CHARMM internal coordinates of N, CA and C (Angstrom, degrees):
IC EDIT
DIST 1 N 1 CA 1.4537
DIST 1 CA 1 C 1.5249
ANGL 1 N 1 CA 1 C 108.18
DIST 1 C 2 N 1.3152
ANGL 1 CA 1 C 2 N 115.51
DIHE 1 N 1 CA 1 C 2 N 145.36
DIST 2 N 2 CA 1.4562
ANGL 1 C 2 N 2 CA 121.63
DIHE 1 CA 1 C 2 N 2 CA -179.95
DIST 2 CA 2 C 1.5226
ANGL 2 N 2 CA 2 C 108.97
DIHE 1 C 2 N 2 CA 2 C -88.72
DIST 2 C 3 N 1.3254
ANGL 2 CA 2 C 3 N 115.67
DIHE 2 N 2 CA 2 C 3 N 111.57
DIST 3 N 3 CA 1.4538
ANGL 2 C 3 N 3 CA 121.17
DIHE 2 CA 2 C 3 N 3 CA -175.29
DIST 3 CA 3 C 1.5147
ANGL 3 N 3 CA 3 C 113.64
DIHE 2 C 3 N 3 CA 3 C -65.69
DIST 3 C 4 N 1.3444
ANGL 3 CA 3 C 4 N 117.42
DIHE 3 N 3 CA 3 C 4 N -39.01
DIST 4 N 4 CA 1.4600
ANGL 3 C 4 N 4 CA 120.31
DIHE 3 CA 3 C 4 N 4 CA -177.69
DIST 4 CA 4 C 1.5317
ANGL 4 N 4 CA 4 C 110.91
DIHE 3 C 4 N 4 CA 4 C -66.07
DIST 4 C 5 N 1.3235
ANGL 4 CA 4 C 5 N 116.76
DIHE 4 N 4 CA 4 C 5 N -39.92
DIST 5 N 5 CA 1.4652
ANGL 4 C 5 N 5 CA 120.11
DIHE 4 CA 4 C 5 N 5 CA 178.44
DIST 5 CA 5 C 1.5259
ANGL 5 N 5 CA 5 C 110.19
DIHE 4 C 5 N 5 CA 5 C -66.78
DIST 5 C 6 N 1.3147
ANGL 5 CA 5 C 6 N 115.66
DIHE 5 N 5 CA 5 C 6 N -42.49
DIST 6 N 6 CA 1.4660
ANGL 5 C 6 N 6 CA 119.84
DIHE 5 CA 5 C 6 N 6 CA 178.50
DIST 6 CA 6 C 1.5224
ANGL 6 N 6 CA 6 C 110.39
DIHE 5 C 6 N 6 CA 6 C -60.20
DIST 6 C 7 N 1.3303
ANGL 6 CA 6 C 7 N 116.66
DIHE 6 N 6 CA 6 C 7 N -46.04
DIST 7 N 7 CA 1.4719
ANGL 6 C 7 N 7 CA 120.20
DIHE 6 CA 6 C 7 N 7 CA 179.67
DIST 7 CA 7 C 1.5245
ANGL 7 N 7 CA 7 C 111.45
DIHE 6 C 7 N 7 CA 7 C -62.92
DIST 7 C 8 N 1.3285
ANGL 7 CA 7 C 8 N 116.99
DIHE 7 N 7 CA 7 C 8 N -39.54
DIST 8 N 8 CA 1.4644
ANGL 7 C 8 N 8 CA 120.27
DIHE 7 CA 7 C 8 N 8 CA 179.77
DIST 8 CA 8 C 1.5299
ANGL 8 N 8 CA 8 C 110.91
DIHE 7 C 8 N 8 CA 8 C -65.77
DIST 8 C 9 N 1.3000
ANGL 8 CA 8 C 9 N 116.14
DIHE 8 N 8 CA 8 C 9 N -41.35
DIST 9 N 9 CA 1.4663
ANGL 8 C 9 N 9 CA 119.19
DIHE 8 CA 8 C 9 N 9 CA 178.57
DIST 9 CA 9 C 1.5278
ANGL 9 N 9 CA 9 C 111.06
DIHE 8 C 9 N 9 CA 9 C -67.21
DIST 9 C 10 N 1.3138
ANGL 9 CA 9 C 10 N 116.88
DIHE 9 N 9 CA 9 C 10 N -38.78
DIST 10 N 10 CA 1.4609
ANGL 9 C 10 N 10 CA 119.88
DIHE 9 CA 9 C 10 N 10 CA 178.23
DIST 10 CA 10 C 1.5260
ANGL 10 N 10 CA 10 C 110.95
DIHE 9 C 10 N 10 CA 10 C -65.57
DIST 10 C 11 N 1.3352
ANGL 10 CA 10 C 11 N 117.63
DIHE 10 N 10 CA 10 C 11 N -37.39
DIST 11 N 11 CA 1.4630
ANGL 10 C 11 N 11 CA 119.72
DIHE 10 CA 10 C 11 N 11 CA 178.96
DIST 11 CA 11 C 1.5253
ANGL 11 N 11 CA 11 C 111.47
DIHE 10 C 11 N 11 CA 11 C -71.11
DIST 11 C 12 N 1.3371
ANGL 11 CA 11 C 12 N 116.63
DIHE 11 N 11 CA 11 C 12 N -18.43
DIST 12 N 12 CA 1.4626
ANGL 11 C 12 N 12 CA 120.57
DIHE 11 CA 11 C 12 N 12 CA 176.85
DIST 12 CA 12 C 1.5299
ANGL 12 N 12 CA 12 C 110.97
DIHE 11 C 12 N 12 CA 12 C -91.97
DIST 12 C 13 N 1.3200
ANGL 12 CA 12 C 13 N 116.19
DIHE 12 N 12 CA 12 C 13 N 14.81
DIST 13 N 13 CA 1.4697
ANGL 12 C 13 N 13 CA 123.42
DIHE 12 CA 12 C 13 N 13 CA 177.70
DIST 13 CA 13 C 1.5251
ANGL 13 N 13 CA 13 C 113.32
DIHE 12 C 13 N 13 CA 13 C 62.33
DIST 13 C 14 N 1.3259
ANGL 13 CA 13 C 14 N 116.46
DIHE 13 N 13 CA 13 C 14 N 39.23
DIST 14 N 14 CA 1.4640
ANGL 13 C 14 N 14 CA 121.37
DIHE 13 CA 13 C 14 N 14 CA 174.38
DIST 14 CA 14 C 1.5281
ANGL 14 N 14 CA 14 C 107.38
DIHE 13 C 14 N 14 CA 14 C -88.04
DIST 14 C 15 N 1.3203
ANGL 14 CA 14 C 15 N 115.92
DIHE 14 N 14 CA 14 C 15 N 145.27
DIST 15 N 15 CA 1.4583
ANGL 14 C 15 N 15 CA 121.66
DIHE 14 CA 14 C 15 N 15 CA 179.44
DIST 15 CA 15 C 1.5344
ANGL 15 N 15 CA 15 C 109.71
DIHE 14 C 15 N 15 CA 15 C -56.16
DIST 15 C 16 N 1.3230
ANGL 15 CA 15 C 16 N 117.33
DIHE 15 N 15 CA 15 C 16 N 144.82
DIST 16 N 16 CA 1.4558
ANGL 15 C 16 N 16 CA 122.99
DIHE 15 CA 15 C 16 N 16 CA -175.38
DIST 16 CA 16 C 1.5288
ANGL 16 N 16 CA 16 C 111.91
DIHE 15 C 16 N 16 CA 16 C -58.59
DIST 16 C 17 N 1.3240
ANGL 16 CA 16 C 17 N 117.14
DIHE 16 N 16 CA 16 C 17 N -45.43
DIST 17 N 17 CA 1.4678
ANGL 16 C 17 N 17 CA 120.99
DIHE 16 CA 16 C 17 N 17 CA -178.71
DIST 17 CA 17 C 1.5282
ANGL 17 N 17 CA 17 C 111.23
DIHE 16 C 17 N 17 CA 17 C -65.68
DIST 17 C 18 N 1.3206
ANGL 17 CA 17 C 18 N 117.70
DIHE 17 N 17 CA 17 C 18 N -42.51
DIST 18 N 18 CA 1.4663
ANGL 17 C 18 N 18 CA 121.22
DIHE 17 CA 17 C 18 N 18 CA 179.18
DIST 18 CA 18 C 1.5241
ANGL 18 N 18 CA 18 C 110.88
DIHE 17 C 18 N 18 CA 18 C -65.82
DIST 18 C 19 N 1.3221
ANGL 18 CA 18 C 19 N 117.57
DIHE 18 N 18 CA 18 C 19 N -40.08
DIST 19 N 19 CA 1.4668
ANGL 18 C 19 N 19 CA 121.07
DIHE 18 CA 18 C 19 N 19 CA 179.32
DIST 19 CA 19 C 1.5238
ANGL 19 N 19 CA 19 C 110.58
DIHE 18 C 19 N 19 CA 19 C -64.68
DIST 19 C 20 N 1.3198
ANGL 19 CA 19 C 20 N 116.71
DIHE 19 N 19 CA 19 C 20 N -41.75
DIST 20 N 20 CA 1.4621
ANGL 19 C 20 N 20 CA 121.04
DIHE 19 CA 19 C 20 N 20 CA 179.49
DIST 20 CA 20 C 1.5246
ANGL 20 N 20 CA 20 C 111.18
DIHE 19 C 20 N 20 CA 20 C -64.35
DIST 20 C 21 N 1.3322
ANGL 20 CA 20 C 21 N 116.95
DIHE 20 N 20 CA 20 C 21 N -45.45
DIST 21 N 21 CA 1.4683
ANGL 20 C 21 N 21 CA 120.68
DIHE 20 CA 20 C 21 N 21 CA -179.88
DIST 21 CA 21 C 1.5242
ANGL 21 N 21 CA 21 C 111.38
DIHE 20 C 21 N 21 CA 21 C -64.05
DIST 21 C 22 N 1.3229
ANGL 21 CA 21 C 22 N 117.35
DIHE 21 N 21 CA 21 C 22 N -40.79
DIST 22 N 22 CA 1.4656
ANGL 21 C 22 N 22 CA 120.53
DIHE 21 CA 21 C 22 N 22 CA 179.54
DIST 22 CA 22 C 1.5175
ANGL 22 N 22 CA 22 C 110.81
DIHE 21 C 22 N 22 CA 22 C -64.83
DIST 22 C 23 N 1.3158
ANGL 22 CA 22 C 23 N 117.60
DIHE 22 N 22 CA 22 C 23 N -41.79
DIST 23 N 23 CA 1.4639
ANGL 22 C 23 N 23 CA 120.95
DIHE 22 CA 22 C 23 N 23 CA 179.68
DIST 23 CA 23 C 1.5204
ANGL 23 N 23 CA 23 C 111.28
DIHE 22 C 23 N 23 CA 23 C -66.32
DIST 23 C 24 N 1.3169
ANGL 23 CA 23 C 24 N 117.11
DIHE 23 N 23 CA 23 C 24 N -39.56
DIST 24 N 24 CA 1.4710
ANGL 23 C 24 N 24 CA 120.50
DIHE 23 CA 23 C 24 N 24 CA 177.89
DIST 24 CA 24 C 1.5199
ANGL 24 N 24 CA 24 C 111.23
DIHE 23 C 24 N 24 CA 24 C -66.73
DIST 24 C 25 N 1.3193
ANGL 24 CA 24 C 25 N 117.69
DIHE 24 N 24 CA 24 C 25 N -38.30
DIST 25 N 25 CA 1.4618
ANGL 24 C 25 N 25 CA 120.96
DIHE 24 CA 24 C 25 N 25 CA 179.81
DIST 25 CA 25 C 1.5256
ANGL 25 N 25 CA 25 C 111.14
DIHE 24 C 25 N 25 CA 25 C -66.36
DIST 25 C 26 N 1.3145
ANGL 25 CA 25 C 26 N 117.38
DIHE 25 N 25 CA 25 C 26 N -42.14
DIST 26 N 26 CA 1.4595
ANGL 25 C 26 N 26 CA 120.88
DIHE 25 CA 25 C 26 N 26 CA 177.92
DIST 26 CA 26 C 1.5334
ANGL 26 N 26 CA 26 C 110.01
DIHE 25 C 26 N 26 CA 26 C -64.30
DIST 26 C 27 N 1.3247
ANGL 26 CA 26 C 27 N 117.42
DIHE 26 N 26 CA 26 C 27 N -38.23
DIST 27 N 27 CA 1.4635
ANGL 26 C 27 N 27 CA 121.24
DIHE 26 CA 26 C 27 N 27 CA 178.87
DIST 27 CA 27 C 1.5205
ANGL 27 N 27 CA 27 C 110.61
DIHE 26 C 27 N 27 CA 27 C -64.68
DIST 27 C 28 N 1.3249
ANGL 27 CA 27 C 28 N 117.92
DIHE 27 N 27 CA 27 C 28 N -38.51
DIST 28 N 28 CA 1.4687
ANGL 27 C 28 N 28 CA 119.97
DIHE 27 CA 27 C 28 N 28 CA 179.12
DIST 28 CA 28 C 1.5247
ANGL 28 N 28 CA 28 C 111.01
DIHE 27 C 28 N 28 CA 28 C -68.20
DIST 28 C 29 N 1.3428
ANGL 28 CA 28 C 29 N 117.58
DIHE 28 N 28 CA 28 C 29 N -36.71
DIST 29 N 29 CA 1.4581
ANGL 28 C 29 N 29 CA 119.81
DIHE 28 CA 28 C 29 N 29 CA 175.91
DIST 29 CA 29 C 1.5175
ANGL 29 N 29 CA 29 C 110.75
DIHE 28 C 29 N 29 CA 29 C -64.97
DIST 29 C 30 N 1.3247
ANGL 29 CA 29 C 30 N 117.13
DIHE 29 N 29 CA 29 C 30 N -37.74
DIST 30 N 30 CA 1.4607
ANGL 29 C 30 N 30 CA 120.71
DIHE 29 CA 29 C 30 N 30 CA 179.43
DIST 30 CA 30 C 1.5347
ANGL 30 N 30 CA 30 C 110.27
DIHE 29 C 30 N 30 CA 30 C -64.00
DIST 30 C 31 N 1.3191
ANGL 30 CA 30 C 31 N 117.25
DIHE 30 N 30 CA 30 C 31 N -38.76
DIST 31 N 31 CA 1.4643
ANGL 30 C 31 N 31 CA 120.58
DIHE 30 CA 30 C 31 N 31 CA 177.96
DIST 31 CA 31 C 1.5230
ANGL 31 N 31 CA 31 C 110.81
DIHE 30 C 31 N 31 CA 31 C -64.89
DIST 31 C 32 N 1.3193
ANGL 31 CA 31 C 32 N 117.20
DIHE 31 N 31 CA 31 C 32 N -40.23
DIST 32 N 32 CA 1.4707
ANGL 31 C 32 N 32 CA 120.36
DIHE 31 CA 31 C 32 N 32 CA 178.51
DIST 32 CA 32 C 1.5237
ANGL 32 N 32 CA 32 C 111.05
DIHE 31 C 32 N 32 CA 32 C -64.05
DIST 32 C 33 N 1.3086
ANGL 32 CA 32 C 33 N 116.99
DIHE 32 N 32 CA 32 C 33 N -43.29
DIST 33 N 33 CA 1.4614
ANGL 32 C 33 N 33 CA 121.28
DIHE 32 CA 32 C 33 N 33 CA -179.50
DIST 33 CA 33 C 1.5254
ANGL 33 N 33 CA 33 C 110.50
DIHE 32 C 33 N 33 CA 33 C -63.76
DIST 33 C 34 N 1.3162
ANGL 33 CA 33 C 34 N 117.41
DIHE 33 N 33 CA 33 C 34 N -38.95
DIST 34 N 34 CA 1.4591
ANGL 33 C 34 N 34 CA 121.42
DIHE 33 CA 33 C 34 N 34 CA 177.62
DIST 34 CA 34 C 1.5239
ANGL 34 N 34 CA 34 C 110.55
DIHE 33 C 34 N 34 CA 34 C -63.01
DIST 34 C 35 N 1.3261
ANGL 34 CA 34 C 35 N 117.30
DIHE 34 N 34 CA 34 C 35 N -41.82
DIST 35 N 35 CA 1.4618
ANGL 34 C 35 N 35 CA 121.03
DIHE 34 CA 34 C 35 N 35 CA 178.75
DIST 35 CA 35 C 1.5243
ANGL 35 N 35 CA 35 C 110.93
DIHE 34 C 35 N 35 CA 35 C -65.01
DIST 35 C 36 N 1.3177
ANGL 35 CA 35 C 36 N 117.10
DIHE 35 N 35 CA 35 C 36 N -40.84
DIST 36 N 36 CA 1.4626
ANGL 35 C 36 N 36 CA 120.91
DIHE 35 CA 35 C 36 N 36 CA 179.19
DIST 36 CA 36 C 1.5196
ANGL 36 N 36 CA 36 C 110.51
DIHE 35 C 36 N 36 CA 36 C -65.77
DIST 36 C 37 N 1.3210
ANGL 36 CA 36 C 37 N 117.70
DIHE 36 N 36 CA 36 C 37 N -39.18
DIST 37 N 37 CA 1.4646
ANGL 36 C 37 N 37 CA 121.12
DIHE 36 CA 36 C 37 N 37 CA 178.74
DIST 37 CA 37 C 1.5229
ANGL 37 N 37 CA 37 C 110.53
DIHE 36 C 37 N 37 CA 37 C -63.72
DIST 37 C 38 N 1.3150
ANGL 37 CA 37 C 38 N 117.99
DIHE 37 N 37 CA 37 C 38 N -38.34
DIST 38 N 38 CA 1.4672
ANGL 37 C 38 N 38 CA 121.18
DIHE 37 CA 37 C 38 N 38 CA 176.80
DIST 38 CA 38 C 1.5161
ANGL 38 N 38 CA 38 C 111.50
DIHE 37 C 38 N 38 CA 38 C -64.33
DIST 38 C 39 N 1.3159
ANGL 38 CA 38 C 39 N 116.79
DIHE 38 N 38 CA 38 C 39 N -43.65
DIST 39 N 39 CA 1.4620
ANGL 38 C 39 N 39 CA 120.36
DIHE 38 CA 38 C 39 N 39 CA 177.91
DIST 39 CA 39 C 1.5163
ANGL 39 N 39 CA 39 C 111.33
DIHE 38 C 39 N 39 CA 39 C -64.86
DIST 39 C 40 N 1.3121
ANGL 39 CA 39 C 40 N 117.32
DIHE 39 N 39 CA 39 C 40 N -36.13
DIST 40 N 40 CA 1.4531
ANGL 39 C 40 N 40 CA 121.00
DIHE 39 CA 39 C 40 N 40 CA -180.00
DIST 40 CA 40 C 1.5223
ANGL 40 N 40 CA 40 C 111.49
DIHE 39 C 40 N 40 CA 40 C -65.90
DIST 40 C 41 N 1.3193
ANGL 40 CA 40 C 41 N 117.98
DIHE 40 N 40 CA 40 C 41 N -36.80
DIST 41 N 41 CA 1.4632
ANGL 40 C 41 N 41 CA 119.85
DIHE 40 CA 40 C 41 N 41 CA 178.63
DIST 41 CA 41 C 1.5198
ANGL 41 N 41 CA 41 C 110.60
DIHE 40 C 41 N 41 CA 41 C -66.42
DIST 41 C 42 N 1.3283
ANGL 41 CA 41 C 42 N 117.87
DIHE 41 N 41 CA 41 C 42 N -35.80
DIST 42 N 42 CA 1.4643
ANGL 41 C 42 N 42 CA 120.88
DIHE 41 CA 41 C 42 N 42 CA 176.31
DIST 42 CA 42 C 1.5227
ANGL 42 N 42 CA 42 C 110.38
DIHE 41 C 42 N 42 CA 42 C -65.13
DIST 42 C 43 N 1.3056
ANGL 42 CA 42 C 43 N 117.34
DIHE 42 N 42 CA 42 C 43 N -42.46
DIST 43 N 43 CA 1.4629
ANGL 42 C 43 N 43 CA 121.28
DIHE 42 CA 42 C 43 N 43 CA 179.05
DIST 43 CA 43 C 1.5339
ANGL 43 N 43 CA 43 C 110.51
DIHE 42 C 43 N 43 CA 43 C -63.28
DIST 43 C 44 N 1.3221
ANGL 43 CA 43 C 44 N 117.62
DIHE 43 N 43 CA 43 C 44 N -38.69
DIST 44 N 44 CA 1.4641
ANGL 43 C 44 N 44 CA 120.82
DIHE 43 CA 43 C 44 N 44 CA 177.52
DIST 44 CA 44 C 1.5248
ANGL 44 N 44 CA 44 C 110.97
DIHE 43 C 44 N 44 CA 44 C -60.91
DIST 44 C 45 N 1.3332
ANGL 44 CA 44 C 45 N 117.28
DIHE 44 N 44 CA 44 C 45 N -44.27
DIST 45 N 45 CA 1.4581
ANGL 44 C 45 N 45 CA 120.21
DIHE 44 CA 44 C 45 N 45 CA 177.78
DIST 45 CA 45 C 1.5245
ANGL 45 N 45 CA 45 C 111.16
DIHE 44 C 45 N 45 CA 45 C -62.94
DIST 45 C 46 N 1.3169
ANGL 45 CA 45 C 46 N 117.26
DIHE 45 N 45 CA 45 C 46 N -40.50
DIST 46 N 46 CA 1.4590
ANGL 45 C 46 N 46 CA 120.52
DIHE 45 CA 45 C 46 N 46 CA -179.72
DIST 46 CA 46 C 1.5209
ANGL 46 N 46 CA 46 C 111.20
DIHE 45 C 46 N 46 CA 46 C -64.50
DIST 46 C 47 N 1.3133
ANGL 46 CA 46 C 47 N 117.65
DIHE 46 N 46 CA 46 C 47 N -43.37
DIST 47 N 47 CA 1.4621
ANGL 46 C 47 N 47 CA 121.42
DIHE 46 CA 46 C 47 N 47 CA 179.64
DIST 47 CA 47 C 1.5244
ANGL 47 N 47 CA 47 C 110.10
DIHE 46 C 47 N 47 CA 47 C -66.68
DIST 47 C 48 N 1.3173
ANGL 47 CA 47 C 48 N 117.50
DIHE 47 N 47 CA 47 C 48 N -41.41
DIST 48 N 48 CA 1.4544
ANGL 47 C 48 N 48 CA 121.09
DIHE 47 CA 47 C 48 N 48 CA 179.15
DIST 48 CA 48 C 1.5151
ANGL 48 N 48 CA 48 C 112.34
DIHE 47 C 48 N 48 CA 48 C -62.41
DIST 48 C 49 N 1.3277
ANGL 48 CA 48 C 49 N 116.74
DIHE 48 N 48 CA 48 C 49 N -44.45
DIST 49 N 49 CA 1.4694
ANGL 48 C 49 N 49 CA 119.35
DIHE 48 CA 48 C 49 N 49 CA 178.93
DIST 49 CA 49 C 1.5175
ANGL 49 N 49 CA 49 C 111.05
DIHE 48 C 49 N 49 CA 49 C -67.53
DIST 49 C 50 N 1.3232
ANGL 49 CA 49 C 50 N 118.00
DIHE 49 N 49 CA 49 C 50 N -35.37
DIST 50 N 50 CA 1.4616
ANGL 49 C 50 N 50 CA 121.37
DIHE 49 CA 49 C 50 N 50 CA 177.27
DIST 50 CA 50 C 1.5225
ANGL 50 N 50 CA 50 C 111.03
DIHE 49 C 50 N 50 CA 50 C -64.56
DIST 50 C 51 N 1.3232
ANGL 50 CA 50 C 51 N 117.50
DIHE 50 N 50 CA 50 C 51 N -42.67
DIST 51 N 51 CA 1.4647
ANGL 50 C 51 N 51 CA 121.04
DIHE 50 CA 50 C 51 N 51 CA 178.36
DIST 51 CA 51 C 1.5222
ANGL 51 N 51 CA 51 C 110.17
DIHE 50 C 51 N 51 CA 51 C -64.34
DIST 51 C 52 N 1.3352
ANGL 51 CA 51 C 52 N 117.13
DIHE 51 N 51 CA 51 C 52 N -42.84
DIST 52 N 52 CA 1.4623
ANGL 51 C 52 N 52 CA 120.39
DIHE 51 CA 51 C 52 N 52 CA 179.99
DIST 52 CA 52 C 1.5227
ANGL 52 N 52 CA 52 C 111.26
DIHE 51 C 52 N 52 CA 52 C -62.57
DIST 52 C 53 N 1.3127
ANGL 52 CA 52 C 53 N 117.70
DIHE 52 N 52 CA 52 C 53 N -45.86
DIST 53 N 53 CA 1.4643
ANGL 52 C 53 N 53 CA 120.30
DIHE 52 CA 52 C 53 N 53 CA 179.37
DIST 53 CA 53 C 1.5262
ANGL 53 N 53 CA 53 C 111.53
DIHE 52 C 53 N 53 CA 53 C -65.65
DIST 53 C 54 N 1.3109
ANGL 53 CA 53 C 54 N 117.79
DIHE 53 N 53 CA 53 C 54 N -37.45
DIST 54 N 54 CA 1.4587
ANGL 53 C 54 N 54 CA 121.20
DIHE 53 CA 53 C 54 N 54 CA 177.79
DIST 54 CA 54 C 1.5237
ANGL 54 N 54 CA 54 C 110.83
DIHE 53 C 54 N 54 CA 54 C -64.06
DIST 54 C 55 N 1.3254
ANGL 54 CA 54 C 55 N 116.96
DIHE 54 N 54 CA 54 C 55 N -41.90
DIST 55 N 55 CA 1.4665
ANGL 54 C 55 N 55 CA 120.20
DIHE 54 CA 54 C 55 N 55 CA 177.98
DIST 55 CA 55 C 1.5203
ANGL 55 N 55 CA 55 C 111.46
DIHE 54 C 55 N 55 CA 55 C -65.46
DIST 55 C 56 N 1.3224
ANGL 55 CA 55 C 56 N 117.99
DIHE 55 N 55 CA 55 C 56 N -36.99
DIST 56 N 56 CA 1.4673
ANGL 55 C 56 N 56 CA 120.53
DIHE 55 CA 55 C 56 N 56 CA 177.39
DIST 56 CA 56 C 1.5215
ANGL 56 N 56 CA 56 C 110.59
DIHE 55 C 56 N 56 CA 56 C -64.46
DIST 56 C 57 N 1.3224
ANGL 56 CA 56 C 57 N 116.86
DIHE 56 N 56 CA 56 C 57 N -45.04
DIST 57 N 57 CA 1.4691
ANGL 56 C 57 N 57 CA 120.26
DIHE 56 CA 56 C 57 N 57 CA 179.03
DIST 57 CA 57 C 1.5162
ANGL 57 N 57 CA 57 C 111.15
DIHE 56 C 57 N 57 CA 57 C -63.17
DIST 57 C 58 N 1.3367
ANGL 57 CA 57 C 58 N 117.96
DIHE 57 N 57 CA 57 C 58 N -44.75
DIST 58 N 58 CA 1.4618
ANGL 57 C 58 N 58 CA 120.98
DIHE 57 CA 57 C 58 N 58 CA 178.72
DIST 58 CA 58 C 1.5200
ANGL 58 N 58 CA 58 C 110.95
DIHE 57 C 58 N 58 CA 58 C -64.69
DIST 58 C 59 N 1.3173
ANGL 58 CA 58 C 59 N 117.46
DIHE 58 N 58 CA 58 C 59 N -39.10
DIST 59 N 59 CA 1.4485
ANGL 58 C 59 N 59 CA 120.92
DIHE 58 CA 58 C 59 N 59 CA 178.15
DIST 59 CA 59 C 1.5180
ANGL 59 N 59 CA 59 C 111.67
DIHE 58 C 59 N 59 CA 59 C -61.98
DIST 59 C 60 N 1.2984
ANGL 59 CA 59 C 60 N 117.00
DIHE 59 N 59 CA 59 C 60 N -44.91
DIST 60 N 60 CA 1.4741
ANGL 59 C 60 N 60 CA 120.41
DIHE 59 CA 59 C 60 N 60 CA 177.83
DIST 60 CA 60 C 1.5196
ANGL 60 N 60 CA 60 C 110.99
DIHE 59 C 60 N 60 CA 60 C -66.07
DIST 60 C 61 N 1.2923
ANGL 60 CA 60 C 61 N 117.78
DIHE 60 N 60 CA 60 C 61 N -34.99
DIST 61 N 61 CA 1.4625
ANGL 60 C 61 N 61 CA 121.70
DIHE 60 CA 60 C 61 N 61 CA -178.27
DIST 61 CA 61 C 1.5258
ANGL 61 N 61 CA 61 C 111.31
DIHE 60 C 61 N 61 CA 61 C -68.39
DIST 61 C 62 N 1.3290
ANGL 61 CA 61 C 62 N 117.54
DIHE 61 N 61 CA 61 C 62 N -44.43
DIST 62 N 62 CA 1.4590
ANGL 61 C 62 N 62 CA 120.96
DIHE 61 CA 61 C 62 N 62 CA -174.98
DIST 62 CA 62 C 1.5205
ANGL 62 N 62 CA 62 C 113.77
DIHE 61 C 62 N 62 CA 62 C -91.57
DIST 62 C 63 N 1.3123
ANGL 62 CA 62 C 63 N 118.60
DIHE 62 N 62 CA 62 C 63 N -32.52
DIST 63 N 63 CA 1.4628
ANGL 62 C 63 N 63 CA 120.34
DIHE 62 CA 62 C 63 N 63 CA -175.95
DIST 63 CA 63 C 1.5011
ANGL 63 N 63 CA 63 C 111.24
DIHE 62 C 63 N 63 CA 63 C -85.41
DIST 63 C 64 N 1.3163
ANGL 63 CA 63 C 64 N 118.85
DIHE 63 N 63 CA 63 C 64 N -48.76
DIST 64 N 64 CA 1.4451
ANGL 63 C 64 N 64 CA 121.61
DIHE 63 CA 63 C 64 N 64 CA -176.08
DIST 64 CA 64 C 1.5209
ANGL 64 N 64 CA 64 C 110.42
DIHE 63 C 64 N 64 CA 64 C -76.38
DIST 64 C 65 N 1.2793
ANGL 64 CA 64 C 65 N 116.92
DIHE 64 N 64 CA 64 C 65 N -47.52
DIST 65 N 65 CA 1.4591
ANGL 64 C 65 N 65 CA 121.88
DIHE 64 CA 64 C 65 N 65 CA 177.65
DIST 65 CA 65 C 1.5128
ANGL 65 N 65 CA 65 C 111.39
DIHE 64 C 65 N 65 CA 65 C 71.49
DIST 65 C 66 N 1.3658
ANGL 65 CA 65 C 66 N 117.13
DIHE 65 N 65 CA 65 C 66 N -176.69
DIST 66 N 66 CA 1.4628
ANGL 65 C 66 N 66 CA 121.61
DIHE 65 CA 65 C 66 N 66 CA -177.68
DIST 66 CA 66 C 1.5005
ANGL 66 N 66 CA 66 C 113.33
DIHE 65 C 66 N 66 CA 66 C -79.16
END
COOR INIT
IC SEED 1 N 1 CA 1 C
IC BUILD
């Protein structure tokens, strides 16, 4: 649970149960976003290595020739 969000909601006179649920929900979304960001970095590496290997193959095909 995100303590700062909970404290802010409590200072705005939000019911204790509603403030707790809202803070927990925001924390779960933050965990999902972190997981997606990790997966995205892996995809970036995969695309980068694919482009590099493709350029090497094309370079050998056109520069070296038969």
